[in-house]
N, C-alpha and C positions, 0 to 999 in steps of 0.2 A: 475385837478390837485388841493387841496385839498385850505385850505386858507395856513395854519400850516405847511405846507411840507409834509404830512403825503398820502403816496402812497396807489393806490388800490388795492387790493391785484386780480389776476386775477382768481387764482384757489384755492381750496383747499388742502389742504396737511389729504390725509389719510393713511399715513403710522402709524399713531399710532391707526388708525382702523381698518386695517386691521392687525396689531400683536395682539389687544385685540381680533380678533377670532379668527387668531390661535389661543393662548392659550384657548379659551373655547372651540372650535375642539379641543384641545387636552383631556383637562377634560372628555368634552362629551364622544368619542372614548375609552381613559380606562377605563372609569365607565364602560362603557358597553361590556367591551371585561370582566372585571370581573363577573360581571350578567350571562354574555352569557356562559362562559367555567365555573362557580361555584363557583372560584374563594372567595368567599365571601360566609364565616361559615353563618350557617342559622340551629334554629332546630324546625323539625317541629312540628305539633300536631302527637300524636299516636292515635291511637280504637284497640280496644281490636281486637285477631284474634280469629276466628271460633266461633263466639258468634252462638250458636246455635238454637236460636230463629228469626235470621235472614236469616240463613243459608238452601235453598231448595239444597238436593240432584238432582246430573243432571238423567233422566231417559235414557238408550241408547235405540234405537231401532236400532237391527242389520241387515242389508237385503243380504245376500249372493248371489252368481251369477247365482243359481237357483230360486233365492227370494223366500225363505224358511224366514217367519218373524222370530227375536229374540229377547224376552223383557228381558234386560239384564241377557242377556244368556240362555233364558229361552225360548223353544217355542212361541207362538201363533200362532192362524189360524187369514185369515183372515176376517172371520166374528168374531169372540173374538175382533179382533181389533178397526173394523169399531161399534162393540157398546163400546168397552174402559172399556173391561173386563180386567183386571192387569194393567192399570194404575191410575195413580195415582189422587185421587180426586180433587186435588188444582190443578185447570189450570192454574197455576202461577207460579209451579214447571218444569224449565226446558225439554227438552228434545233435544238429540241427537244425529240425522240419521245421521248411516254409509254403505251405501249401495256396493257395490259390479263395479264398475266398470262397466263390462261386464250386469248387471243389464239388464230387459228392459227398456225402457223409462215408458214407463205407468205401470208395475208398481209401478215405482221410486211416477210416479205419483200417483197413487190409494191409497198408503202410506200413502202420505203428504197430499192429500187429505182428505183424513180418520184421522186423528191428527188433521191437523185444524175443521173439521168441529166439534169433542170433545169441539172445545173451547179453546185448549193450545194454549198458547199466545204467548210461546218462543221457537220455534223451530230452530233449525240449523244442518247447515250440514256439517260435518265432512270431508274435503276434505286432499290431501296430497300435499304437495307442490316437483317438479317435477325439477333438474336440468335444464339447461339451454342444448337447442336441439341441 
């Protein structure tokens, strides 16, 4: 004991600290809920739509089940495809390949290889989502 009759404390009272932490937790959770659900209205900056200088027209390359190729619904022979006849000169133009599922894999690989060898960088393959099996 001390000389003046003061008692030493054996523990620290943490209840006020817990109260403050619960209030802070409530504020954080409430704010994060508003942000996650979009309840806070924000006007986003916009851009002009359909800017012709930036928009590139996609070229459709269709291969039916017999292996016949069509470039934007126009028939094209295999050797013309390998030479790039009928394809756009700009190699940044996106090309979408639509191949029949019954098409032999080798024919598909040959067409894809020909397009890649011509230097086209934006080549994609269209698929169809199936329902649950």
